[in-house]
GUMARVEX-891656 format. One record per residue: residue in three letters; x, y, z of N, C-alpha, C in turn. Coordinates in nm, 3 decimals. Example, Ala and Ser with C-alpha at 12.3 -4.5 7.8 and 13.67 -1.06 7.14 Angstrom:
<tormis>
   rest       nxx       nyy       nzz      caxx      cayy      cazz       cxx       cyy       czz
    ALA     1.319    -0.569     0.780     1.230    -0.450     0.780     1.320    -0.330     0.780
    SER     1.285    -0.225     0.708     1.367    -0.106     0.714     1.290     0.003     0.787
</tormis>
This chain:
<tormis>
   rest       nxx       nyy       nzz      caxx      cayy      cazz       cxx       cyy       czz
    MET    -1.623    -0.674     4.554    -1.661    -0.735     4.429    -1.559    -0.712     4.317
    LYS    -1.529    -0.819     4.250    -1.426    -0.817     4.158    -1.491    -0.763     4.016
    LYS    -1.407    -0.689     3.947    -1.451    -0.641     3.818    -1.407    -0.741     3.709
    LYS    -1.494    -0.771     3.622    -1.466    -0.871     3.519    -1.401    -0.786     3.410
    LYS    -1.301    -0.852     3.348    -1.231    -0.795     3.235    -1.311    -0.820     3.115
    ARG    -1.326    -0.718     3.036    -1.406    -0.730     2.909    -1.310    -0.771     2.800
    LYS    -1.362    -0.870     2.727    -1.283    -0.916     2.610    -1.315    -0.823     2.489
    ALA    -1.214    -0.805     2.408    -1.240    -0.723     2.284    -1.326    -0.801     2.193
    THR    -1.432    -0.754     2.147    -1.519    -0.825     2.046    -1.474    -0.805     1.911
    THR    -1.508    -0.899     1.827    -1.462    -0.888     1.691    -1.534    -0.766     1.619
    ALA    -1.652    -0.736     1.665    -1.719    -0.622     1.603    -1.647    -0.494     1.626
    LYS    -1.592    -0.481     1.750    -1.509    -0.356     1.774    -1.382    -0.367     1.688
    LYS    -1.320    -0.475     1.672    -1.199    -0.483     1.597    -1.229    -0.450     1.450
    GLN    -1.339    -0.487     1.400    -1.371    -0.460     1.263    -1.394    -0.308     1.240
    ASN    -1.430    -0.239     1.342    -1.450    -0.100     1.317    -1.325    -0.013     1.346
    ASP    -1.227    -0.078     1.397    -1.102    -0.005     1.423    -1.009    -0.008     1.298
    TRP    -0.988     0.114     1.247    -0.919     0.119     1.122    -0.772     0.078     1.126
    VAL    -0.716     0.093     1.243    -0.574     0.052     1.260    -0.563    -0.098     1.253
    PHE    -0.654    -0.163     1.321    -0.653    -0.310     1.315    -0.678    -0.361     1.173
    ALA    -0.774    -0.296     1.106    -0.813    -0.343     0.974    -0.692    -0.315     0.874
    LEU    -0.622    -0.204     0.889    -0.508    -0.178     0.808    -0.401    -0.273     0.831
    THR    -0.363    -0.301     0.956    -0.255    -0.401     0.973    -0.296    -0.535     0.928
    GLU    -0.419    -0.579     0.941    -0.461    -0.700     0.907    -0.453    -0.726     0.747
    ASP    -0.491    -0.614     0.682    -0.494    -0.621     0.541    -0.354    -0.615     0.475
    LEU    -0.262    -0.548     0.537    -0.130    -0.533     0.481    -0.025    -0.632     0.536
    MET    -0.065    -0.715     0.628     0.028    -0.811     0.688     0.095    -0.899     0.586
    PRO     0.018    -0.951     0.483     0.091    -1.043     0.394     0.203    -0.971     0.313
    LEU     0.198    -0.837     0.307     0.306    -0.771     0.240     0.438    -0.764     0.309
    LYS     0.448    -0.823     0.431     0.569    -0.828     0.505     0.679    -0.901     0.434
    TYR     0.645    -1.004     0.353     0.749    -1.081     0.281     0.801    -0.994     0.168
    VAL     0.715    -0.918     0.104     0.755    -0.827     0.003     0.859    -0.721     0.055
    LEU     0.826    -0.678     0.178     0.920    -0.575     0.249     1.046    -0.644     0.282
    TYR     1.048    -0.768     0.323     1.167    -0.837     0.345     1.251    -0.853     0.219
    GLY     1.192    -0.877     0.108     1.268    -0.884    -0.014     1.325    -0.743    -0.056
    ILE     1.251    -0.638    -0.039     1.297    -0.504    -0.065     1.408    -0.476     0.030
    LEU     1.400    -0.509     0.152     1.509    -0.486     0.251     1.633    -0.558     0.214
    PHE     1.620    -0.690     0.160     1.739    -0.755     0.115     1.793    -0.685    -0.012
    PHE     1.710    -0.638    -0.098     1.758    -0.564    -0.216     1.832    -0.439    -0.175
    GLY     1.784    -0.367    -0.075     1.844    -0.256    -0.026     1.971    -0.278     0.037
    PHE     1.989    -0.392     0.109     2.117    -0.419     0.174     2.219    -0.453     0.063
    ALA     2.173    -0.528    -0.038     2.264    -0.561    -0.153     2.310    -0.431    -0.223
    MET     2.223    -0.340    -0.237     2.254    -0.212    -0.299     2.359    -0.137    -0.215
    LEU     2.342    -0.140    -0.086     2.441    -0.072     0.001     2.578    -0.136    -0.012
    VAL     2.576    -0.264    -0.019     2.707    -0.339    -0.018     2.777    -0.329    -0.152
    PHE     2.701    -0.337    -0.259     2.762    -0.355    -0.390     2.767    -0.228    -0.477
    THR     2.712    -0.112    -0.429     2.706     0.005    -0.507     2.770     0.123    -0.421
    ASN     2.786     0.236    -0.482     2.834     0.353    -0.410     2.717     0.441    -0.352
    LEU     2.597     0.395    -0.354     2.482     0.473    -0.307     2.493     0.495    -0.155
    THR     2.442     0.606    -0.112     2.443     0.627     0.038     2.322     0.554     0.093
    PHE     2.320     0.555     0.227     2.203     0.494     0.296     2.072     0.565     0.262
    VAL     2.070     0.699     0.260     1.952     0.776     0.227     1.900     0.744     0.095
    GLU     1.995     0.737    -0.002     1.953     0.709    -0.148     1.879     0.572    -0.158
    VAL     1.949     0.475    -0.092     1.890     0.335    -0.091     1.764     0.334    -0.026
    LEU     1.739     0.409     0.096     1.611     0.408     0.163     1.505     0.471     0.075
    GLN     1.539     0.579     0.004     1.445     0.643    -0.090     1.398     0.537    -0.202
    LEU     1.496     0.464    -0.247     1.469     0.372    -0.360     1.375     0.261    -0.301
    MET     1.406     0.211    -0.185     1.319     0.105    -0.128     1.176     0.147    -0.103
    ILE     1.165     0.275    -0.051     1.024     0.323    -0.026     0.957     0.343    -0.160
    ALA     1.028     0.396    -0.269     0.966     0.421    -0.388     0.921     0.291    -0.463
    ILE     0.999     0.186    -0.444     0.969     0.056    -0.505     0.836     0.007    -0.441
    PHE     0.833     0.009    -0.308     0.721    -0.047    -0.233     0.594     0.034    -0.271
    LEU     0.607     0.166    -0.269     0.489     0.246    -0.294     0.434     0.229    -0.442
    PHE     0.527     0.241    -0.534     0.494     0.237    -0.683     0.449     0.105    -0.729
    PHE     0.526     0.006    -0.687     0.491    -0.129    -0.750     0.398    -0.216    -0.666
    PHE     0.383    -0.195    -0.543     0.297    -0.291    -0.461     0.178    -0.224    -0.399
    LEU     0.186    -0.115    -0.332     0.074    -0.062    -0.239    -0.057    -0.044    -0.309
    ALA    -0.052     0.027    -0.409    -0.181     0.069    -0.474    -0.254    -0.043    -0.534
    GLY    -0.188    -0.129    -0.616    -0.245    -0.245    -0.684    -0.294    -0.343    -0.578
    TYR    -0.216    -0.368    -0.478    -0.247    -0.472    -0.377    -0.374    -0.425    -0.297
    SER    -0.382    -0.300    -0.263    -0.491    -0.249    -0.187    -0.623    -0.252    -0.265
    ILE    -0.615    -0.235    -0.404    -0.733    -0.245    -0.484    -0.776    -0.391    -0.503
    LEU    -0.682    -0.473    -0.507    -0.711    -0.620    -0.528    -0.767    -0.686    -0.393
    LEU    -0.756    -0.617    -0.285    -0.818    -0.667    -0.165    -0.965    -0.689    -0.185
    ASN    -1.024    -0.618    -0.263    -1.172    -0.618    -0.289    -1.215    -0.731    -0.381
    PHE    -1.118    -0.816    -0.420    -1.155    -0.928    -0.513    -1.111    -1.056    -0.451
    ASP    -1.169    -1.165    -0.495    -1.140    -1.295    -0.437    -1.007    -1.361    -0.495
    PHE    -0.899    -1.302    -0.449    -0.762    -1.359    -0.489    -0.685    -1.410    -0.369
    ASP    -0.599    -1.504    -0.395    -0.508    -1.541    -0.279    -0.405    -1.429    -0.267
    THR    -0.327    -1.443    -0.155    -0.235    -1.334    -0.129    -0.126    -1.328    -0.237
    ASP    -0.078    -1.443    -0.277     0.028    -1.441    -0.381    -0.020    -1.386    -0.515
    GLU    -0.143    -1.425    -0.544    -0.206    -1.360    -0.669    -0.218    -1.211    -0.662
    ARG    -0.263    -1.162    -0.535    -0.277    -1.021    -0.526    -0.137    -0.952    -0.538
    ILE    -0.032    -1.012    -0.493     0.103    -0.944    -0.494     0.142    -0.947    -0.644
    ILE     0.123    -1.056    -0.717     0.175    -1.068    -0.850     0.095    -0.980    -0.942
    LEU    -0.037    -0.982    -0.930    -0.126    -0.906    -1.016    -0.124    -0.755    -0.973
    GLY    -0.083    -0.731    -0.848    -0.081    -0.590    -0.806     0.028    -0.511    -0.870
    ILE     0.141    -0.578    -0.907     0.255    -0.499    -0.969     0.207    -0.438    -1.098
    PRO     0.169    -0.513    -1.204     0.126    -0.440    -1.326     0.004    -0.345    -1.306
    LEU    -0.091    -0.387    -1.216    -0.202    -0.303    -1.188    -0.162    -0.158    -1.130
    SER    -0.069    -0.168    -1.040    -0.012    -0.049    -0.977     0.059     0.041    -1.081
    VAL     0.144    -0.015    -1.163     0.222     0.059    -1.258     0.127     0.117    -1.361
    ALA     0.025     0.039    -1.416    -0.066     0.088    -1.514    -0.154     0.205    -1.454
    LEU    -0.215     0.177    -1.340    -0.305     0.275    -1.285    -0.239     0.411    -1.250
    ILE    -0.119     0.398    -1.181    -0.046     0.519    -1.142     0.000     0.590    -1.263
    GLY     0.071     0.519    -1.361     0.115     0.587    -1.479     0.016     0.653    -1.563
    LEU    -0.091     0.574    -1.589    -0.201     0.636    -1.663    -0.277     0.746    -1.603
    THR    -0.300     0.737    -1.478    -0.362     0.840    -1.402    -0.276     0.977    -1.401
    VAL    -0.149     0.965    -1.375    -0.069     1.081    -1.383    -0.062     1.144    -1.520
    TYR    -0.046     1.055    -1.619    -0.041     1.103    -1.756    -0.176     1.178    -1.790
    TYR    -0.294     1.118    -1.763    -0.418     1.178    -1.799    -0.451     1.302    -1.712
    LEU    -0.401     1.309    -1.586    -0.411     1.435    -1.510    -0.333     1.542    -1.576
    ASN    -0.222     1.511    -1.638    -0.140     1.607    -1.710    -0.204     1.653    -1.838
    VAL    -0.253     1.558    -1.917    -0.310     1.586    -2.046    -0.447     1.666    -2.033
    PHE    -0.539     1.623    -1.951    -0.666     1.680    -1.938    -0.676     1.798    -1.846
    PHE    -0.599     1.801    -1.740    -0.617     1.903    -1.637    -0.492     1.993    -1.620
    GLY    -0.387     1.955    -1.700    -0.265     2.034    -1.688    -0.182     2.030    -1.561
    ILE    -0.214     1.924    -1.477    -0.134     1.887    -1.353     0.002     1.839    -1.385
    ALA     0.100     1.900    -1.329     0.242     1.863    -1.374     0.269     1.721    -1.315
    MET     0.346     1.649    -1.403     0.393     1.513    -1.360     0.516     1.530    -1.270
    SER     0.485     1.519    -1.148     0.599     1.536    -1.047     0.587     1.426    -0.940
    ALA     0.688     1.421    -0.854     0.682     1.316    -0.751     0.561     1.342    -0.654
    TYR     0.518     1.462    -0.633     0.408     1.496    -0.544     0.275     1.437    -0.608
    THR     0.262     1.460    -0.732     0.149     1.403    -0.807     0.142     1.252    -0.797
    VAL     0.248     1.180    -0.807     0.259     1.041    -0.813     0.220     1.001    -0.666
    ILE     0.275     1.063    -0.568     0.241     1.024    -0.427     0.092     1.038    -0.396
    LEU     0.041     1.151    -0.448    -0.108     1.174    -0.411    -0.190     1.068    -0.487
    VAL    -0.152     1.034    -0.606    -0.221     0.930    -0.684    -0.216     0.797    -0.611
    ILE    -0.094     0.759    -0.561    -0.085     0.633    -0.482    -0.163     0.634    -0.358
    ILE    -0.161     0.751    -0.287    -0.251     0.759    -0.167    -0.393     0.748    -0.195
    PHE    -0.432     0.805    -0.316    -0.577     0.802    -0.349    -0.614     0.653    -0.376
    TYR    -0.538     0.582    -0.452    -0.566     0.443    -0.487    -0.570     0.357    -0.364
    PHE    -0.468     0.379    -0.272    -0.458     0.293    -0.157    -0.574     0.318    -0.066
    ALA    -0.617     0.450    -0.052    -0.730     0.481     0.030    -0.852     0.428    -0.021
    THR    -0.866     0.438    -0.152    -0.995     0.388    -0.215    -1.008     0.238    -0.199
    GLY    -0.896     0.161    -0.224    -0.903     0.021    -0.206    -0.936    -0.023    -0.059
    PHE    -0.867     0.041     0.032    -0.875     0.013     0.177    -1.016     0.051     0.225
    LEU    -1.067     0.162     0.181    -1.201     0.206     0.231    -1.317     0.125     0.175
    ILE    -1.295     0.082     0.049    -1.406     0.000    -0.012    -1.413    -0.129     0.058
    LYS    -1.292    -0.195     0.089    -1.298    -0.324     0.161    -1.345    -0.308     0.301
    ASN    -1.323    -0.198     0.366    -1.373    -0.176     0.503    -1.476    -0.071     0.508
    LYS    -1.592    -0.100     0.437    -1.695    -0.007     0.430    -1.758     0.032     0.565
    SER    -1.741    -0.051     0.662    -1.796    -0.019     0.797    -1.721     0.093     0.865
    LEU    -1.599     0.128     0.811    -1.525     0.243     0.870    -1.583     0.378     0.818
    LEU    -1.656     0.370     0.704    -1.710     0.491     0.653    -1.846     0.528     0.725
    LYS    -1.906     0.438     0.800    -2.040     0.458     0.848    -2.034     0.534     0.983
    LYS    -1.913     0.564     1.030    -1.908     0.632     1.164    -1.946     0.775     1.153
</tormis>
């Protein structure tokens, strides 16, 4: 007797957080292409090392795009609108959050604080959009 191959159902894919994450962030690939082009130009035309340019490219992506884009996934915007509106939203949210954490709670403004705030906003936006992942 031959065994039938099971097809992956869409319900299973919706519960898979890796699939959901890649599906949500796939439109940002063009932003990454632009940042890579910028990084290549920085390598060619400046005296920066590869590691410095890599740090700069990662910082630009995280600070300007990731947090705002992931929050705007929960609203009815087109992809280009999410990217364009995500830039000022990311800058404002991250900057104000780090500032108020320092003022009200005395948490130092450091790179670690900024990274934790970015991770918080990214996780919040992603998990709100994919509420089914929280039900497990």
